[in-house]
C-alpha positions in Angstrom: -7.5 13.1 24.7 -6.6 9.4 24.8 -3.7 8.0 22.8 -5.0 4.6 21.7 -3.2 1.9 19.7 -5.2 0.0 17.1 -4.0 -3.6 16.6 -7.0 -5.1 14.9 -9.6 -4.2 12.3 -12.1 -5.3 14.9 -11.1 -2.5 17.2 -14.2 -0.3 17.7 -12.2 2.8 16.6 -10.8 1.3 13.4 -13.9 2.1 11.2 -13.7 5.8 12.2 -9.9 5.8 11.5 -10.4 4.3 8.0 -13.2 6.8 7.3 -10.8 9.6 8.4 -8.1 8.3 6.1 -10.5 8.3 3.1 -11.6 11.8 3.9 -8.1 13.2 4.2 -5.9 11.4 1.7 -6.1 10.6 -2.1 -7.6 7.2 -2.9 -4.2 5.8 -4.1 -2.7 6.5 -0.7 -5.3 4.6 1.3 -5.0 0.9 1.9 -8.3 -1.0 1.5 -10.2 -1.7 4.7 -9.6 -5.5 4.7 -5.9 -5.1 3.7 -5.3 -3.4 7.1 -5.6 -6.7 9.0 -2.0 -7.9 8.7 -0.3 -4.5 9.1 -2.3 -3.8 12.3 -1.3 -7.2 13.7 2.4 -6.5 12.9 4.1 -5.6 16.3 6.5 -3.4 14.4 3.8 -1.1 12.9 2.4 1.4 15.4 -1.0 2.9 14.5 -2.5 5.2 17.1 -5.6 7.4 17.2 -6.3 10.5 19.2 -9.7 9.9 20.8 -11.6 12.9 22.3 -14.5 11.5 24.2 -15.7 8.8 21.7 -14.6 10.7 18.6 -11.5 9.8 16.6 -10.0 13.2 15.9 -6.6 12.3 14.6 -4.1 9.5 14.0 -0.5 8.7 13.4 1.3 5.6 12.1 5.0 5.0 12.5 7.7 2.4 12.9 11.3 2.1 14.2 14.0 0.1 12.5 16.7 -0.7 15.1 19.0 -2.3 12.6 19.0 1.0 10.6 18.6 3.3 13.6 15.9 5.2 11.9 12.2 5.8 12.3 9.5 6.4 9.7 6.3 8.4 10.1 3.8 6.8 7.7 1.2 9.5 8.2 -0.2 12.0 10.7 -3.8 13.1 10.5 -5.2 16.2 12.2 -8.9 15.9 11.9 -9.9 19.4 13.1 -8.2 22.7 13.9 -7.7 24.5 17.2 -7.9 21.4 19.4 -4.2 20.7 19.9 -4.4 17.4 18.0 -1.1 17.8 16.1 1.0 18.5 19.2 -0.7 15.7 21.1 0.1 13.2 18.4 3.7 14.5 18.0 4.6 14.4 21.7 3.1 10.9 22.2 4.9 9.6 19.1 8.2 11.1 20.3 7.8 9.4 23.7 6.9 6.1 22.1 9.8 6.2 19.6 12.2 7.0 22.4 10.9 4.0 24.3 11.3 1.7 21.3 14.9 2.9 20.7 15.8 2.4 24.4 14.3 -1.1 24.3 16.5 -2.0 21.3 19.6 -0.4 22.8 20.1 1.9 19.9 20.5 5.6 19.4 18.3 7.0 16.5 20.0 9.0 13.8 16.7 10.4 12.4 13.3 9.8 11.0 12.0 9.5 7.4 8.7 11.0 6.1 7.1 11.5 2.7 6.0 15.1 2.5 3.6 16.5 -0.1 5.1 19.1 -2.4 2.4 21.6 -3.3 4.8 23.5 -5.5 5.3 20.7 -7.9 1.8 20.6 -9.5 -1.1 22.8 -10.2 -3.4 20.0 -9.1 -4.1 20.2 -5.4 -5.9 17.6 -3.3 -8.3 19.2 -0.7 -7.2 16.9 2.2 -10.7 17.0 3.5 -10.8 20.8 3.7 -9.0 20.6 7.1 -6.7 23.6 7.4 -3.9 22.0 9.4 -3.7 19.3 6.7 -3.3 21.8 3.9 0.0 20.8 2.2 1.4 24.4 2.3 0.7 24.6 6.0 2.0 21.1 6.8 5.2 21.7 4.8 6.0 24.8 6.8 5.3 23.1 10.1 7.6 20.2 9.2 10.3 22.5 8.0 10.2 24.3 11.4 10.5 20.9 13.1 13.7 20.3 11.2 12.8 18.0 8.3 14.9 18.2 5.1 14.2 16.8 1.7 16.5 14.3 0.0 18.0 15.6 -3.2 16.4 12.9 -5.3 13.4 12.8 -7.7 11.1 10.7 -5.7 8.2 8.4 -6.5 6.6 5.6 -4.6 4.4 2.6 -5.4 0.7 3.2 -4.8 -0.9 1.7 -1.7 -4.0 0.6 -3.6 -1.8 -2.4 -5.0 -2.4 -1.2 -8.6 1.4 -0.7 -9.1 1.1 3.0 -10.1 3.9 5.5 -9.5 2.8 8.2 -7.0 4.5 11.5 -7.5 4.2 14.9 -5.9 6.0 14.0 -2.7 9.5 14.5 -1.3 11.3 11.8 0.7 12.4 13.8 3.7 14.5 13.2 6.8 14.5 14.6 10.3 18.2 14.2 11.4 18.9 13.9 15.1 22.0 16.0 14.4 20.6 19.2 12.9 24.0 20.0 11.4 23.9 16.8 9.2 24.0 17.7 5.5 24.0 14.2 3.9 22.9 10.7 4.6 24.3 7.5 3.1 22.5 6.3 0.0 22.8 2.7 1.2 20.7 3.7 4.2 18.0 5.1 2.0 17.9 2.1 -0.3 17.8 -0.4 2.5 15.0 1.6 4.2 12.9 1.8 1.0 13.4 -1.8 0.0 12.1 -2.9 3.5 9.3 -0.3 3.7 7.8 -1.2 0.4 8.4 -4.9 0.5 4.7 -5.5 1.3 3.7 -4.1 -2.1 4.2 -6.8 -4.8 3.6 -4.4 -7.8 6.4 -1.9 -8.2 6.2 0.7 -11.0 9.1 1.0 -13.4 9.7 4.6 -12.3 10.3 3.3 -8.7 12.6 0.6 -9.9 14.6 3.1 -12.0 14.8 5.5 -9.0 16.2 2.6 -6.8 18.8 1.9 -9.4 19.9 5.5 -9.4 20.1 5.4 -5.6 22.3 2.3 -5.6 24.7 4.2 -7.8 25.1 7.0 -5.2 27.2 7.1 -2.1 25.7 10.1 -0.2 22.5 12.0 -0.6 22.3 15.7 0.2 19.7 17.0 2.6 18.1 20.2 1.4 15.6 22.7 2.9 12.0 22.0 2.3 
């Protein structure tokens, strides 16, 4: 497999990636095709696809914030089972994030991720019917990797720019120090303010959540 970075909607693999996004994720989580132009051209946003032959079989998007010393995994897509796609993406992402940290002269303290909580609702999205993307499976895999959920009731603005509050996810964190039990609330608020700055329409539920976070000092990390 080839680990290929996409930096333009004109990339010959982008159409396949966007199709994969639409097949795997709910509509409110998928940015419209033409709205990808600016994010892909942003040097701080890293969108890679796993290409097997000429087929796009997986993808991951991530970024590193040297001023916060944290990374964020926006998404990881495994398009098929029993092909080693997940491990391929994880290892290449790890190597690239290590390179980005070294270039910035910083030591990462961890990585954020939004993780679906299949236990919070009876309504379940099929995630394209791909077994590795099943939220129960993914949650266990991420737990084994060391991710922990923040002890906050979490919502985020929808990526369709409609300003809806998206629920059913946990904001989670993979600490570099596996013994870490809390992270500063200020770190979380600074991260979320920057991460969602590109979305002009913020739901009231998100604004209320941010106000609660600003009133906290530390946030506990809990098992997922």
